[in-house]
Legacy VTK file of the C-alpha trace (Angstrom):
# vtk DataFile Version 3.0
C-alpha trace
ASCII
DATASET POLYDATA
POINTS 255 float
68.805 -63.401 -104.410
65.930 -65.473 -105.690
65.082 -66.634 -102.157
64.888 -63.042 -100.927
62.553 -62.070 -103.774
60.295 -65.064 -103.068
60.169 -64.238 -99.371
59.344 -60.619 -100.169
56.407 -61.695 -102.386
55.043 -64.075 -99.720
55.165 -61.373 -97.058
53.413 -58.905 -99.368
50.630 -61.445 -100.046
50.208 -62.114 -96.314
50.001 -58.370 -95.549
47.354 -57.915 -98.253
45.279 -60.835 -96.953
45.454 -59.529 -93.369
44.405 -56.058 -94.520
41.479 -57.414 -96.518
40.305 -59.506 -93.543
40.475 -56.539 -91.156
38.564 -54.332 -93.592
35.875 -57.006 -94.091
35.430 -57.447 -90.330
35.057 -53.709 -89.834
32.420 -53.495 -92.546
30.506 -56.396 -91.009
30.513 -54.812 -87.510
29.178 -51.435 -88.715
25.574 -51.697 -90.121
24.755 -49.572 -93.071
22.813 -46.394 -92.436
20.189 -47.279 -95.021
19.384 -50.626 -93.445
19.060 -49.059 -89.961
16.769 -46.350 -91.249
14.588 -48.866 -93.067
14.369 -51.010 -89.959
13.389 -48.106 -87.706
10.795 -46.823 -90.136
9.134 -50.197 -90.560
8.926 -50.878 -86.813
5.663 -49.182 -85.893
3.635 -50.711 -88.716
4.699 -54.341 -88.366
1.556 -56.521 -88.108
3.321 -59.867 -87.991
6.186 -59.974 -85.450
7.444 -63.281 -86.787
7.994 -61.900 -90.319
9.952 -58.855 -89.093
12.093 -60.902 -86.796
12.796 -63.389 -89.553
14.275 -60.678 -91.811
16.856 -59.570 -89.231
18.772 -62.809 -88.788
19.468 -63.025 -92.529
22.241 -60.380 -92.279
23.698 -62.066 -89.251
23.665 -65.529 -90.871
25.331 -64.196 -94.021
28.044 -62.560 -91.951
28.558 -65.693 -89.816
29.454 -67.713 -92.887
32.383 -65.372 -93.591
33.650 -64.883 -90.042
33.211 -66.581 -86.692
33.015 -63.236 -84.871
29.874 -62.092 -86.774
27.606 -64.126 -84.408
28.217 -61.539 -81.667
26.826 -58.618 -83.765
23.990 -56.984 -81.760
20.535 -56.925 -83.338
18.265 -53.893 -83.182
15.047 -54.814 -81.268
11.861 -54.225 -83.254
8.877 -52.988 -81.222
5.644 -54.824 -81.909
2.372 -52.963 -81.738
-1.091 -54.491 -81.792
-2.734 -54.422 -85.193
-5.618 -52.006 -85.676
-8.720 -52.510 -87.753
-10.140 -50.084 -90.295
-12.276 -48.392 -87.620
-9.316 -47.867 -85.298
-10.221 -50.681 -82.897
-7.424 -52.844 -81.607
-7.683 -56.466 -82.613
-7.310 -58.907 -79.756
-3.918 -60.531 -79.515
-3.742 -64.211 -80.241
-1.213 -64.664 -77.461
-3.525 -63.295 -74.813
-4.191 -65.895 -72.184
-7.802 -67.127 -72.133
-9.978 -66.247 -69.209
-9.713 -68.735 -66.415
-12.663 -71.043 -65.998
-13.369 -72.734 -62.748
-12.990 -76.463 -63.019
-16.025 -78.621 -62.233
-14.282 -79.914 -59.113
-13.981 -76.363 -57.737
-17.702 -75.653 -58.084
-19.825 -76.140 -54.972
-21.703 -79.421 -54.995
-25.072 -79.612 -53.363
-25.474 -82.818 -51.451
-28.865 -84.486 -51.923
-31.087 -84.297 -48.926
-31.936 -87.637 -47.463
-35.610 -88.025 -46.862
-36.654 -90.560 -44.289
-40.107 -91.931 -45.018
-42.543 -91.413 -42.243
-43.056 -94.553 -40.255
-46.479 -96.037 -40.674
-48.365 -96.106 -37.472
-49.265 -99.658 -36.587
-52.921 -100.315 -36.870
-54.627 -101.563 -33.801
-55.425 -105.221 -34.287
-58.078 -107.001 -32.370
-58.735 -110.689 -32.184
-62.095 -111.842 -33.462
-64.616 -112.240 -30.776
-64.917 -115.807 -29.679
-68.314 -117.292 -30.306
-69.889 -118.670 -27.233
-70.912 -122.194 -28.089
-73.194 -124.030 -25.809
-72.190 -127.585 -24.873
-73.807 -130.287 -26.951
-75.382 -131.803 -23.817
-76.714 -129.821 -20.881
-78.833 -130.472 -17.847
-79.364 -134.014 -16.632
-76.702 -136.649 -17.325
-78.222 -139.530 -19.406
-78.579 -143.017 -18.011
-76.183 -145.797 -18.932
-77.574 -148.443 -21.259
-77.349 -150.384 -24.517
-79.811 -151.735 -27.073
-79.964 -153.975 -30.156
-81.825 -152.959 -33.292
-82.708 -149.556 -31.876
-81.343 -146.513 -30.069
-80.997 -146.755 -26.329
-83.539 -144.740 -24.316
-81.144 -141.866 -23.298
-79.148 -141.826 -26.526
-77.957 -138.188 -27.092
-79.474 -137.522 -30.532
-78.950 -133.779 -29.943
-75.194 -134.377 -30.104
-75.008 -137.384 -32.481
-77.308 -137.043 -35.496
-78.674 -140.176 -37.165
-79.874 -140.002 -40.806
-83.568 -140.495 -41.300
-84.487 -144.025 -42.411
-81.255 -145.569 -41.122
-81.438 -149.176 -39.832
-79.954 -149.249 -36.314
-77.799 -152.261 -35.581
-76.934 -151.394 -31.956
-76.358 -148.403 -29.646
-74.951 -147.659 -26.197
-74.427 -144.893 -23.620
-71.760 -144.826 -20.885
-71.336 -142.074 -18.296
-68.826 -141.090 -15.583
-69.804 -138.092 -13.496
-70.647 -135.497 -16.195
-68.568 -137.161 -18.933
-70.665 -139.057 -21.480
-69.677 -141.480 -24.258
-72.207 -142.704 -26.801
-71.972 -144.876 -29.920
-74.199 -146.323 -32.637
-73.842 -148.628 -35.654
-76.341 -148.452 -38.521
-76.871 -149.186 -42.192
-78.261 -146.801 -44.808
-79.043 -146.654 -48.507
-77.159 -143.346 -48.751
-73.812 -143.350 -50.537
-70.612 -142.676 -48.621
-70.317 -139.132 -50.000
-73.890 -138.317 -48.984
-73.286 -139.608 -45.473
-70.201 -137.411 -45.125
-72.136 -134.400 -46.467
-74.917 -135.109 -43.956
-72.504 -134.944 -41.004
-70.747 -131.842 -42.372
-74.104 -130.060 -42.508
-74.924 -131.213 -38.978
-71.586 -129.927 -37.655
-72.085 -126.566 -39.390
-75.464 -126.074 -37.677
-73.828 -126.659 -34.293
-70.881 -124.338 -35.061
-68.437 -127.224 -35.012
-65.339 -127.778 -37.148
-65.382 -130.767 -39.533
-62.417 -132.545 -41.139
-62.485 -135.459 -43.560
-59.875 -138.229 -43.603
-59.111 -141.832 -44.544
-58.365 -144.635 -42.118
-55.644 -147.237 -42.545
-58.130 -149.844 -43.821
-59.389 -147.415 -46.502
-62.573 -146.423 -44.721
-63.615 -142.781 -44.970
-63.964 -140.809 -41.761
-65.072 -137.377 -40.641
-64.131 -135.755 -37.316
-66.352 -133.024 -35.894
-66.546 -131.066 -32.676
-65.606 -128.015 -30.678
-64.049 -127.706 -27.249
-64.772 -130.784 -25.158
-67.387 -132.142 -27.570
-66.121 -134.562 -30.279
-67.888 -136.847 -32.762
-66.189 -139.267 -35.219
-68.132 -141.073 -37.966
-66.529 -143.896 -39.995
-68.176 -144.872 -43.295
-67.682 -148.165 -45.142
-69.378 -150.105 -47.946
-70.652 -153.594 -47.026
-70.524 -156.626 -49.323
-74.231 -156.252 -50.014
-73.612 -152.712 -51.350
-75.171 -150.989 -48.353
-73.289 -148.230 -46.504
-72.403 -149.012 -42.912
-71.663 -146.233 -40.446
-70.049 -146.376 -36.994
-70.434 -143.176 -35.018
-68.866 -142.401 -31.633
-69.136 -139.275 -29.468
-67.511 -137.938 -26.301
-69.104 -135.036 -24.375
-69.097 -133.105 -21.123
-72.574 -132.288 -19.887
-72.954 -128.614 -19.165
-74.918 -127.196 -16.269
LINES 1 256
255 0 1 2 3 4 5 6 7 8 9 10 11 12 13 14 15 16 17 18 19 20 21 22 23 24 25 26 27 28 29 30 31 32 33 34 35 36 37 38 39 40 41 42 43 44 45 46 47 48 49 50 51 52 53 54 55 56 57 58 59 60 61 62 63 64 65 66 67 68 69 70 71 72 73 74 75 76 77 78 79 80 81 82 83 84 85 86 87 88 89 90 91 92 93 94 95 96 97 98 99 100 101 102 103 104 105 106 107 108 109 110 111 112 113 114 115 116 117 118 119 120 121 122 123 124 125 126 127 128 129 130 131 132 133 134 135 136 137 138 139 140 141 142 143 144 145 146 147 148 149 150 151 152 153 154 155 156 157 158 159 160 161 162 163 164 165 166 167 168 169 170 171 172 173 174 175 176 177 178 179 180 181 182 183 184 185 186 187 188 189 190 191 192 193 194 195 196 197 198 199 200 201 202 203 204 205 206 207 208 209 210 211 212 213 214 215 216 217 218 219 220 221 222 223 224 225 226 227 228 229 230 231 232 233 234 235 236 237 238 239 240 241 242 243 244 245 246 247 248 249 250 251 252 253 254
């Protein structure tokens, strides 16, 4: 008898628990009329969609803690309208996509124009006019000869200049057809530099080129001439202090 009473009490408790659970589930599935009305009335004036949406899940989360089937309860969608300012203008939505801007790579690029510098026209170049130089000797070919202490009779002084006051040691003239060679040795009181300057001045008057140099034995020399006319003067200092000069010339007698 005691077992039957205990079983009866257990069954009664189970029936009560099942009934309470069914009633609680039914109340959770059916939303209250007041909450629906408040949600529908607040829809048009919601300025912050995130705040309105955040209030809805609270009921669902509270129901889910009591029953696993509360997560399937449908939520009433809340329409979101753009907020209006005091003057009735619609404020721009923050979620509106910004206007597209063309990237720099899409813009047309103007290529720089290459400018080719104008070629300079070559200037006409002309060679300097050659100066017609007369031969140092012209006309009659001098006679061969030699002399001591003086210049030979046909010595070509027009081609080989001798400083004034020079003491002639010897001189000579040798010819072959119209080719003439002449030489002279003399002493002078002029210094070596003055003798060289004398022959440079003489060559300049004739239009000849003059070049100074030094021989192997240390003697100073100057070479003068133009074309087929050449004169070489070698200057030394004797033991007595006097300046000795040896001059030699080669010419072609012009007609």
